[in-house]
C-alpha positions, 0 to 999 in steps of 0.5 A, a space after each residue: 235390487 239390492 241396497 248396495 247398488 244404490 248409495 244412500 246419499 249423494 255427494 253435494 255439488 259445489 255451491 249447494 245450499 241445504 234447505 234445512 239449514 237456517 236462511 242466510 247462515 254461512 260458517 265463518 272461515 277459520 284463520 290459518 294457524 301460522 307456525 311460531 316463526 311466522 308470528 309477528 313479534 311484540 314491539 314493547 321491548 324495542 319501545 322501552 329501549 328507545 325511551 331509555 336511550 332518549 332519556 339517557 341522552 337528555 340526562 347527559 345533555 343536561 349534565 354537560 350544560 350544567 357543567 359548562 355553566 358552572 365552569 364559566 360562572 365559578 372558574 374553578 382552580 385547584 388548590 396549590 401546595 408548597 413546602 415553605 420551609 424545612 428544618 432539621 434541628 437534630 440529625 445524629 448518626 450513632 455507630 455501635 457494635 449492634 448496628 448504626 442508629 439514626 436520631 432525627 427531628 424535622 420541622 416542616 411548614 407547608 403552604 396550602 393556597 386556595 386561588 378561587 374567589 367563589 369556592 371553599 375547600 374543606 380538608 379532613 384530618 391529614 397524615 403527613 409523612 416525612 422522609 429524607 434521601 432519594 430513590 434507594 436512600 429514601 428513609 422515613 423520619 416520622 409521621 405527624 397528624 394535622 387536624 381538619 381545616 378549611 381553606 377559604 376563598 383566596 386564602 393561604 393556610 400554613 401547616 406546621 408539622 414536627 416529626 421525630 425518629 428515635 434510635 432508628 436502625 439503618 445501614 451504616 453506608 446509608 447513614 453516612 451518605 445521609 449525614 454527608 447530605 445533611 451537612 452539605 445541605 444537599 439532602 433531599 426532602 420528601 413530604 407526602 400528605 394524605 387527606 380528604 378534600 371537599 368543595 363548597 360553592 354558594 352554600 352547597 358542599 360536595 362529598 370528600 375525595 381522598 387525595 395524596 399530595 407529594 413533594 419529592 426531591 426538594 433539597 435544603 439548598 432550594 428551600 434556603 433560597 426561597 425556592 418553593 417547587 409545586 407539589 403533585 396532587 394524586 387522586 384515584 390512584 392514577 390521576 396526577 395533577 400539578 
């Protein structure tokens, strides 16, 4: 018979062990390869996020505790600013064919009070702007510089400022209104002090924060009557504190 009628090898039945293979040898089953969408994701990023959240929460809690202890032990109070006196020794309005001119000299005494018993305030160089009149009539009459100073515990500091406006051209109608208010002592006085302030507690000093102190719309009659309205403290461009 031809060889084509008899196959050279028969298929091995299930469970057949080859006697020529090493005894007891069985090939290790291979793990099925999973597609990427079924592979388990690493959890390192989630662990780091949890650690960061816990650390941040602890930090916030410590800051709150420290702020509470500081507040109740020091009982901090803001400084207080007042215009103690304001004088205009010279206020002349001169009308010429070229226009109307204002000559004015002002003398301002500003009071800075530190009501704290455990805190010291440190002030940098201060620029004080003086103007008279309200709203559209407000007219600048000079700026003066005050050197840096220290406001110690429960201490009141008096700042004396003198300004001059020489040959300042103004509108004729406005000049007459200002002159009328000056003569009747109803002229509004505006003081704006721009400075930086730092705090000292228990031998430690903080950084300096820029502030602007505004005392607006104070009349000379009020000051003559020993009335010293509180001035507003502006900081960070939008915070106002009385």
